[in-house]
DOPAPA-313763 format. One record per residue (C-alpha): residue number from 0; residue in one letter; x, z, y. Coordinates in Angstrom, 1 decimal, decimal comma, padded with zeros to 4 digits. Example, Ala and Ser with C-alpha at 12.3 -4.5 7.8 and 13.67 -1.06 7.14 Angstrom:
REM DOPAPA-313763
NODE   n res     c1     c3     c2
NODE   0   A  012,3  007,8 -004,5
NODE   1   S  013,7  007,1 -001,1
//
This chain:
REM DOPAPA-313763
NODE   n res     c1     c3     c2
NODE   0   M  059,3  083,4  091,5
NODE   1   I  061,9  082,5  088,9
NODE   2   A  065,6  083,2  089,2
NODE   3   I  068,2  081,2  087,2
NODE   4   S  071,8  082,3  087,0
NODE   5   T  074,8  081,4  084,8
NODE   6   L  076,0  083,9  082,3
NODE   7   T  079,6  083,6  083,6
NODE   8   Q  080,8  084,2  087,1
NODE   9   N  080,0  081,1  089,2
NODE  10   S  079,6  081,3  093,0
NODE  11   A  077,1  078,3  092,9
NODE  12   G  075,5  079,5  089,6
NODE  13   H  072,4  081,1  090,9
NODE  14   L  069,1  079,8  092,1
NODE  15   V  065,6  081,2  093,1
NODE  16   I  062,7  078,9  092,4
NODE  17   H  059,2  079,3  093,8
NODE  18   E  057,1  077,7  091,2
NODE  19   K  053,8  075,9  091,8
NODE  20   K  050,5  077,2  090,2
NODE  21   S  050,6  074,2  087,9
NODE  22   S  053,6  075,7  086,1
NODE  23   D  053,1  077,1  082,6
NODE  24   L  055,0  080,4  082,3
NODE  25   N  052,6  082,3  080,1
NODE  26   N  052,7  080,2  076,9
NODE  27   L  053,2  082,7  074,0
NODE  28   P  052,6  080,9  070,8
NODE  29   A  052,3  082,7  067,5
NODE  30   R  054,0  081,7  064,2
NODE  31   V  050,9  080,7  062,4
NODE  32   A  050,5  078,2  059,6
NODE  33   R  047,3  077,0  057,9
NODE  34   T  047,3  075,6  054,4
NODE  35   K  044,3  074,1  052,7
NODE  36   T  043,5  075,5  049,2
NODE  37   L  042,2  073,7  046,2
NODE  38   N  038,9  075,6  046,3
NODE  39   G  038,0  074,2  049,7
NODE  40   G  039,2  077,2  051,7
NODE  41   V  042,3  077,8  053,7
NODE  42   Y  045,2  080,3  053,7
NODE  43   I  046,4  081,4  057,1
NODE  44   N  049,9  082,9  057,3
NODE  45   H  050,6  084,8  060,6
NODE  46   S  054,3  085,7  061,0
NODE  47   G  054,1  087,3  064,4
NODE  48   V  055,0  086,3  067,9
NODE  49   S  058,6  085,8  069,1
NODE  50   D  059,9  085,3  072,7
NODE  51   G  062,3  082,7  071,2
NODE  52   D  059,3  080,4  070,6
NODE  53   R  058,4  080,3  074,3
NODE  54   T  058,9  077,2  076,4
NODE  55   L  058,6  077,5  080,2
NODE  56   S  057,4  074,4  082,1
NODE  57   V  058,2  075,0  085,7
NODE  58   V  056,9  072,7  088,5
NODE  59   A  058,6  073,3  091,9
NODE  60   L  059,0  071,6  095,2
NODE  61   M  062,8  072,0  095,8
NODE  62   T  065,2  071,0  098,5
NODE  63   E  067,8  068,4  097,6
NODE  64   T  070,5  071,1  097,8
NODE  65   D  068,7  073,4  095,4
NODE  66   R  067,9  070,5  093,1
NODE  67   A  071,6  069,5  093,0
NODE  68   R  072,6  073,1  092,2
NODE  69   L  070,0  073,2  089,4
NODE  70   V  071,2  069,8  088,0
NODE  71   N  074,8  071,1  088,1
NODE  72   I  073,9  074,3  086,2
NODE  73   H  072,0  072,2  083,7
NODE  74   K  075,0  069,9  083,1
NODE  75   T  077,6  072,6  082,8
NODE  76   E  076,0  075,6  081,2
NODE  77   T  074,8  076,0  077,6
NODE  78   F  072,8  079,1  078,2
NODE  79   V  071,5  080,7  081,5
NODE  80   R  069,8  083,9  082,4
NODE  81   V  066,2  083,4  083,5
NODE  82   T  064,2  086,1  085,3
NODE  83   T  060,4  085,8  085,5
NODE  84   P  057,6  088,3  086,1
NODE  85   D  057,6  088,8  082,3
NODE  86   G  061,2  089,9  082,1
NODE  87   V  064,8  088,7  081,8
NODE  88   F  065,6  086,1  079,2
NODE  89   Q  068,6  084,2  077,8
NODE  90   A  067,6  080,6  077,8
NODE  91   A  068,6  076,9  077,8
NODE  92   I  067,5  074,4  080,4
NODE  93   S  066,2  071,5  078,2
NODE  94   S  065,4  069,1  081,0
NODE  95   V  065,2  068,6  084,7
NODE  96   R  063,2  065,6  086,0
NODE  97   R  061,7  064,4  089,2
NODE  98   Q  058,0  063,6  089,4
NODE  99   K  057,1  062,3  092,8
NODE 100   A  058,1  065,1  095,2
NODE 101   D  058,2  067,8  092,5
NODE 102   T  060,9  068,9  090,1
NODE 103   I  059,9  069,6  086,5
NODE 104   I  062,1  072,0  084,7
NODE 105   T  061,7  072,7  080,9
NODE 106   I  063,3  076,0  079,8
NODE 107   L  063,6  077,0  076,2
NODE 108   I  063,8  080,8  075,7
NODE 109   K  066,4  082,1  073,3
NODE 110   E  065,7  085,8  073,5
NODE 111   K  064,4  088,5  075,8
NODE 112   E  067,1  090,7  077,4
NODE 113   S  064,9  093,3  079,1
NODE 114   A  062,5  095,8  077,5
//
């Protein structure tokens, strides 16, 4: 379950989404770069892991009312609060699109708000 809410008061600015198993919520990329060296080897630079690098790909079957509410939040809000089993995050909704009966939501995490 994922909750999305606006950062400012808005009576229609909250939504609970029951994502499908095909959603990708656990993507946690590391800041890793590999550089080829002149001697045939490689140099790997690992700069850690940041929640701000995460992208959530949510697949959900939504009612038309919920989808309209989500699209309205997407159109009017720069940042939203997203709650997942991993914590509470400040994020931006990058895209909302329909794929057959499903709604595909791409969420870019800015920062984690909970410990």
